[in-house]
C-alpha positions as CSV (number, residue, x, y, z in Angstrom):
1,G,110.6,96.0,109.3
2,T,108.9,96.0,106.2
3,L,105.8,98.6,106.6
4,V,109.4,100.6,108.9
5,S,111.3,100.6,105.8
6,G,108.1,102.4,104.3
7,I,107.7,104.4,106.2
8,I,110.8,105.8,107.2
9,G,111.8,106.3,103.5
10,G,108.7,107.9,102.5
11,L,111.2,110.7,104.6
12,Y,114.0,111.4,102.4
13,S,112.4,109.9,98.7
14,S,110.1,107.8,98.1
15,T,110.2,107.3,94.6
16,A,113.5,105.2,95.9
17,T,111.9,103.7,97.8
18,I,109.3,101.9,96.2
19,S,111.7,101.2,93.8
20,I,113.4,99.6,95.8
21,L,110.8,97.6,97.5
22,A,109.4,96.6,94.7
23,R,112.8,95.0,93.0
24,K,112.7,92.9,96.7
25,C,108.5,92.1,95.5
26,K,110.4,89.6,92.4
27,R,111.8,87.8,94.9
28,I,109.7,87.3,98.3
29,Q,106.5,84.7,98.5
30,A,103.3,86.2,97.6
31,H,101.3,85.9,100.9
32,E,104.7,88.7,102.0
33,I,103.7,91.2,98.6
34,P,100.3,93.2,100.1
35,E,102.4,94.2,103.2
36,Y,105.3,95.6,99.9
37,V,102.4,97.7,98.7
38,S,101.6,98.9,102.2
39,A,104.6,99.9,102.5
40,M,104.7,102.2,99.7
41,M,101.5,103.9,100.3
42,L,102.3,104.3,103.5
43,A,105.8,106.3,101.8
44,V,103.5,107.7,99.5
45,S,102.3,109.5,102.8
46,M,104.8,110.4,104.0
47,M,105.9,111.9,101.2
48,F,102.5,114.5,101.5
49,L,103.8,115.3,105.4
50,R,107.4,116.0,104.4
51,F,106.9,118.3,101.7
52,M,104.3,120.2,103.8
53,I,106.8,120.6,106.5
54,L,109.5,122.0,103.5
55,I,106.8,124.3,102.3
56,L,106.2,125.6,105.9
57,I,109.8,125.6,106.9
58,F,110.7,127.9,103.3
59,S,106.8,130.4,102.8
60,T,104.0,130.3,105.1
61,S,102.3,131.9,102.7
62,I,102.4,128.9,100.6
63,F,101.8,126.7,103.4
64,L,98.3,128.1,104.2
65,N,97.3,128.1,100.8
66,I,98.0,124.6,99.9
67,Y,97.8,122.2,103.3
68,P,94.7,120.9,103.4
69,Y,94.6,119.2,100.1
70,L,98.7,117.5,101.3
71,L,97.0,116.7,104.4
72,I,93.7,114.9,103.0
73,M,96.6,112.8,100.0
74,S,98.4,111.8,103.1
75,A,95.3,110.1,104.5
76,T,94.0,109.2,101.8
77,A,97.3,107.3,101.0
78,A,98.1,106.3,104.5
79,G,94.5,104.7,104.9
80,I,95.2,102.6,102.0
81,G,98.2,100.9,102.9
82,I,95.8,100.7,106.1
83,F,93.6,98.7,104.8
84,I,96.1,96.5,102.1
85,H,97.7,95.8,105.6
86,K,94.6,95.0,107.5
87,K,92.6,93.0,105.0
88,H,95.3,90.8,102.8
89,T,98.8,90.6,104.8
90,I,99.6,87.3,106.2
91,K,100.9,87.1,109.2
92,G,104.2,84.0,108.9
93,E,108.0,84.0,109.1
94,R,109.4,87.3,106.8
95,E,113.6,88.1,106.4
96,T,114.4,90.6,107.9
97,E,114.6,94.0,106.3
98,S,117.1,96.1,105.1
99,N,117.6,100.0,104.7
100,P,115.8,100.6,102.3
101,L,118.1,103.4,100.4
102,E,120.4,101.3,98.2
103,F,124.2,103.3,97.6
104,K,123.3,102.6,93.8
105,V,119.6,104.0,94.4
106,A,121.3,107.5,96.9
107,L,123.7,107.5,94.3
108,I,121.0,107.7,91.3
109,F,118.7,110.1,92.9
110,A,121.6,111.7,94.1
111,L,122.9,113.4,90.4
112,L,118.7,113.6,89.2
113,F,118.3,115.5,92.4
114,V,121.4,117.9,91.0
115,V,120.3,118.5,87.4
116,F,116.8,118.7,88.1
117,T,117.7,121.6,90.5
118,F,119.2,123.4,87.6
119,L,116.5,122.6,85.0
120,T,114.0,124.2,88.1
121,H,116.8,127.6,88.2
122,Y,116.9,128.4,84.5
123,T,113.1,127.4,83.8
124,L,112.4,130.7,86.1
125,V,115.0,132.6,84.6
126,Y,114.4,132.2,81.0
127,A,110.6,130.7,80.5
128,G,109.0,132.1,83.9
129,T,105.8,130.4,85.2
130,G,104.3,129.5,82.1
131,G,107.3,126.7,82.0
132,L,106.7,126.0,84.9
133,S,103.7,123.7,84.5
134,I,106.0,121.6,81.3
135,L,108.5,121.5,84.5
136,S,106.7,119.9,86.9
137,I,105.3,117.0,85.0
138,A,108.4,115.9,83.6
139,T,110.1,116.2,87.3
140,G,108.0,113.0,87.7
141,L,110.4,111.0,86.7
142,S,112.4,111.5,89.5
143,D,112.6,112.9,93.1
144,I,110.5,116.0,93.1
145,T,112.5,117.7,96.1
146,P,114.6,119.7,93.8
147,F,111.7,121.0,92.1
148,I,109.9,122.0,95.0
149,L,112.6,123.3,96.4
150,N,113.4,125.8,94.2
151,L,110.1,127.4,93.4
152,L,109.8,127.9,96.7
153,Q,112.7,130.0,97.1
154,G,112.0,131.2,93.2
155,G,111.1,134.8,94.4
156,N,107.5,136.7,93.3
157,I,106.0,133.6,91.9
158,P,102.5,133.8,93.0
159,A,101.0,131.7,96.1
160,T,98.8,129.4,94.1
161,I,100.7,128.8,90.9
162,V,103.3,127.5,93.2
163,G,100.5,125.2,94.4
164,A,99.2,124.2,91.3
165,C,102.4,123.5,90.4
166,I,103.6,121.3,93.3
167,M,100.6,119.2,93.1
168,Q,100.6,118.9,89.4
169,A,105.1,117.3,90.5
170,I,103.4,115.7,92.8
171,I,101.1,113.8,91.1
172,S,103.2,113.2,88.1
173,N,105.8,111.3,90.8
174,I,103.0,108.8,91.9
175,V,102.0,107.0,88.4
176,V,105.6,107.1,87.5
177,N,106.3,105.9,91.2
178,M,103.3,103.7,90.2
179,F,105.0,101.9,87.3
180,Y,108.3,101.8,89.0
181,A,106.8,98.9,91.8
182,I,105.6,97.3,88.0
183,F,108.9,97.5,86.5
184,F,111.4,96.5,89.3
185,S,109.3,94.0,89.5
186,S,109.6,92.5,86.4
187,R,105.9,93.2,86.5
188,R,105.4,89.7,89.1
189,K,101.3,89.0,88.0
190,E,100.6,88.4,92.2
191,M,101.9,92.2,92.9
192,L,99.6,93.8,90.1
193,P,96.4,94.1,91.1
194,Y,97.2,95.9,95.0
195,V,99.3,98.6,93.2
196,W,96.3,99.0,90.2
197,K,93.9,99.7,93.0
198,G,96.7,100.9,95.0
199,F,98.5,104.2,93.5
200,L,95.2,104.4,91.3
201,T,93.6,105.5,93.9
202,V,95.8,107.9,95.0
203,I,96.1,109.4,91.8
204,G,92.7,109.6,90.9
205,V,91.7,111.5,94.9
206,N,95.0,113.8,94.2
207,A,93.8,114.7,90.2
208,V,90.4,115.9,92.1
209,L,91.9,117.8,94.2
210,L,94.2,119.9,91.5
211,L,90.7,120.1,90.5
212,I,89.4,121.7,93.1
213,Y,92.6,123.9,93.9
214,Y,91.9,125.3,90.4
215,F,88.3,127.0,90.2
């Protein structure tokens, strides 16, 4: 139930899914927490696969330029999630899981989707590629899908720049997701070690891959 929620949730919004799973961590028993962090990691893993599919649909050249990095990151996040699940999860009774996309959260992220669609479009029009780097980091505060979709339809932007902006946006989004997990769980102390180790490992590997991509 919990792991499937993370996998399915990552197909539409890892940020919304992680936020809701973290909120549930406020009231679950301590031995259940690793299962929820595992689900968060699987949501992040599915995010990378989702973007690979979107990129392939809109631009084969950008896909060929960036897919190895996204594939490695998806495997890294999934590996961490499975490791936490296998090593730390204690089997026992659990409440039935509901759909991780709650309606109020869906409305919030739908609004943010529209806002960042406009921001991306006008950044491309008035600030050019120079403003994209800054926006790629700022857009991590929300769902980065509208930003990436607009990048892929941006016209004459070089594939290398689009790839770099996508990876920067993903890193920014994972950092924000980590703090969302901490904040929405009310900084539950039993959860913090799993969140820090899991998310920081994914962020670190992603940052190394971004440096390799640049050079």
